[in-house]
C-alpha positions in Angstrom: -0.1 0.0 0.0 1.1 3.6 -0.6 0.4 5.3 2.6 -0.9 8.9 3.1 -1.4 9.5 -0.7 -1.7 12.9 -2.0 -5.3 14.1 -2.9 -6.6 16.6 -5.3 -9.2 18.8 -3.7 -12.7 18.5 -4.9 -12.9 22.1 -5.9 -9.3 22.1 -7.5 -9.4 22.4 -11.3 -8.6 19.4 -13.7 -5.4 21.3 -14.9 -4.2 21.4 -11.3 -4.8 17.8 -11.0 -3.0 17.1 -14.3 0.0 19.0 -13.1 0.0 17.2 -9.6 -0.1 13.7 -11.6 2.8 14.9 -13.6 4.8 16.1 -10.5 4.2 12.9 -8.5 4.4 10.7 -11.6 1.1 9.0 -11.1 -1.9 8.1 -13.3 -4.6 8.7 -10.7 -5.3 10.8 -7.7 -7.9 10.5 -5.0 -10.4 13.4 -4.9 -10.9 14.6 -1.3 -13.3 17.0 0.2 -12.5 19.8 2.7 -13.2 17.2 5.4 -10.3 15.0 4.0 -13.0 12.4 3.2 -12.7 10.5 -0.1 -15.0 11.8 -2.7 -13.8 9.8 -5.7 -10.9 8.9 -7.9 -9.5 10.9 -10.8 -7.3 9.3 -13.6 -5.2 10.8 -16.4 -7.6 8.8 -18.7 -10.7 10.7 -17.1 -9.0 14.0 -17.9 -8.3 13.2 -21.5 -11.2 11.1 -22.5 -14.0 12.7 -20.3 -12.9 16.4 -20.2 -10.5 17.2 -23.0 -12.2 15.2 -25.6 -15.6 16.6 -24.7 -14.4 20.1 -24.7 -14.4 20.9 -20.9 -12.3 23.8 -19.8 -9.7 22.3 -17.7 -8.7 25.5 -16.0 -12.2 26.0 -14.7 -13.8 22.4 -14.4 -13.3 21.1 -10.9 -12.0 17.5 -10.2 -15.4 16.7 -8.5 -17.1 17.1 -11.8 -15.5 13.7 -13.0 -16.1 11.8 -9.8 -18.5 9.0 -10.6 -20.7 7.4 -8.0 -19.3 6.0 -4.7 -15.7 5.0 -5.0 -14.9 1.4 -4.2 -12.8 1.1 -1.1 -11.4 -1.3 1.5 -11.1 -0.8 5.2 -7.5 -0.5 6.6 -8.3 -3.5 8.9 -9.7 -5.8 6.1 -7.6 -8.7 4.9 -5.6 -8.3 1.7 -7.8 -11.2 0.1 -10.9 -8.7 0.4 -8.9 -5.9 -1.4 -7.8 -8.4 -4.1 -11.4 -9.6 -4.6 -12.6 -6.1 -4.9 -10.0 -5.1 -7.4 -10.9 -8.1 -9.4 -14.7 -7.8 -9.2 -14.8 -4.1 -10.1 -11.8 -4.1 -12.6 -9.9 -1.5 -10.8 -6.1 -1.0 -10.5 -6.0 1.3 -7.6 -8.1 0.8 -4.4 -8.4 3.5 -1.8 -7.8 2.3 1.8 -10.1 3.9 4.4 -9.7 4.1 8.2 -12.4 5.8 10.3 -13.9 7.4 7.1 -10.4 8.9 6.2 -8.2 8.0 3.3 -5.1 6.4 4.6 -3.6 4.7 1.5 -4.0 3.3 -1.9 -3.3 -0.2 -2.9 -2.2 -0.4 -6.6 -1.8 -3.1 -9.0 2.0 -2.4 -8.7 1.8 -3.0 -5.0 0.1 -6.3 -5.6 2.9 -7.3 -8.0 5.7 -6.5 -5.5 4.0 -8.3 -2.6 2.6 -11.6 -4.1 4.4 -14.7 -5.5 4.9 -14.5 -9.3 2.1 -17.0 -10.0 -0.5 -15.3 -7.8 0.5 -11.9 -9.2 -0.1 -13.2 -12.7 -3.7 -14.5 -12.0 -4.5 -11.2 -10.1 -3.3 -8.8 -12.6 -5.0 -10.9 -15.4 -8.3 -10.9 -13.5 -8.1 -7.0 -12.9 -7.2 -6.2 -16.6 -9.9 -8.3 -18.4 
């Protein structure tokens, strides 16, 4: 798990989000509210396909505009198997970790690859990437 991930504020523009992704060399950021609670996830693909391609102004469109539904999360106390099942079931490569309603980390597909045996990693990555 990546602990204490950087968030993009729900009112921050998409251009700020893109700049932060570039600075951190990441493809996704959690969207957090003023209360530090997770509001959604924003990916570089969201910015390109859902914003730029649709002609949204990245300087004025807030990141919350691209947050869709309730994000899939796992509790910090949950077993890793629950996290892997959720990643596979929902076909997601990044899973926010919540503790007491606050974002405390993100489990990524890369984290899975670094921590599991090669066979288990292959099965998991294949299941996530269908």
